[in-house]
C-alpha positions in Angstrom: 243.1 162.6 23.6 245.2 161.4 26.5 245.6 157.7 24.6 246.5 159.9 21.6 248.7 162.4 23.2 250.5 158.6 24.6 250.4 157.6 21.0 252.4 160.4 19.5 254.5 160.7 21.8 255.3 157.0 21.5 256.1 157.2 17.9 257.6 160.8 18.7 256.1 162.7 16.1 256.3 165.9 17.2 253.6 167.3 15.2 250.8 164.9 16.4 252.1 165.3 20.0 251.8 169.2 19.7 248.1 168.4 17.9 247.1 166.5 20.3 248.6 168.3 23.4 246.8 171.3 22.1 243.2 169.4 21.8 243.0 167.9 25.6 244.3 171.3 26.5 241.5 173.6 24.5 239.2 170.7 26.5 240.6 170.7 29.5 240.1 174.8 29.5 236.6 174.5 28.3 235.4 172.2 31.1 237.2 175.1 33.5 240.4 173.1 34.1 242.6 176.4 32.5 245.4 175.2 35.0 245.9 171.7 33.8 245.4 173.1 30.5 248.3 176.0 30.4 250.2 173.0 32.6 250.3 170.9 29.4 250.4 172.7 26.2 253.0 176.0 27.6 255.5 173.3 27.8 255.4 172.2 24.3 254.6 175.6 22.8 257.9 177.4 24.5 260.1 174.0 22.6 259.1 176.6 19.1 261.7 178.6 18.1 260.2 179.4 14.6 256.7 178.9 13.1 254.6 181.0 15.3 252.6 182.2 12.3 251.7 178.5 11.7 248.1 177.7 12.5 248.7 175.6 15.3 251.2 177.9 16.9 248.4 180.9 16.4 245.6 178.5 17.9 248.1 177.7 20.6 249.1 181.2 21.7 245.6 182.5 21.7 244.5 179.7 23.9 247.8 180.0 26.5 246.5 183.8 26.7 243.1 183.1 28.0 
């Protein structure tokens, strides 16, 4: 997942980057590393100004609230 995130950053595709970050954050959260998960996902989530009704952003918001 970390490699996927790096690849998404390299090819500069924001949606891929966000999805890779979400997947990694979810894994981290499930393994008890909630702080690291939040530090990874929150800055990317906060870059959005609309689209909060999309599946990806709803899932991210839910994870960030946990």
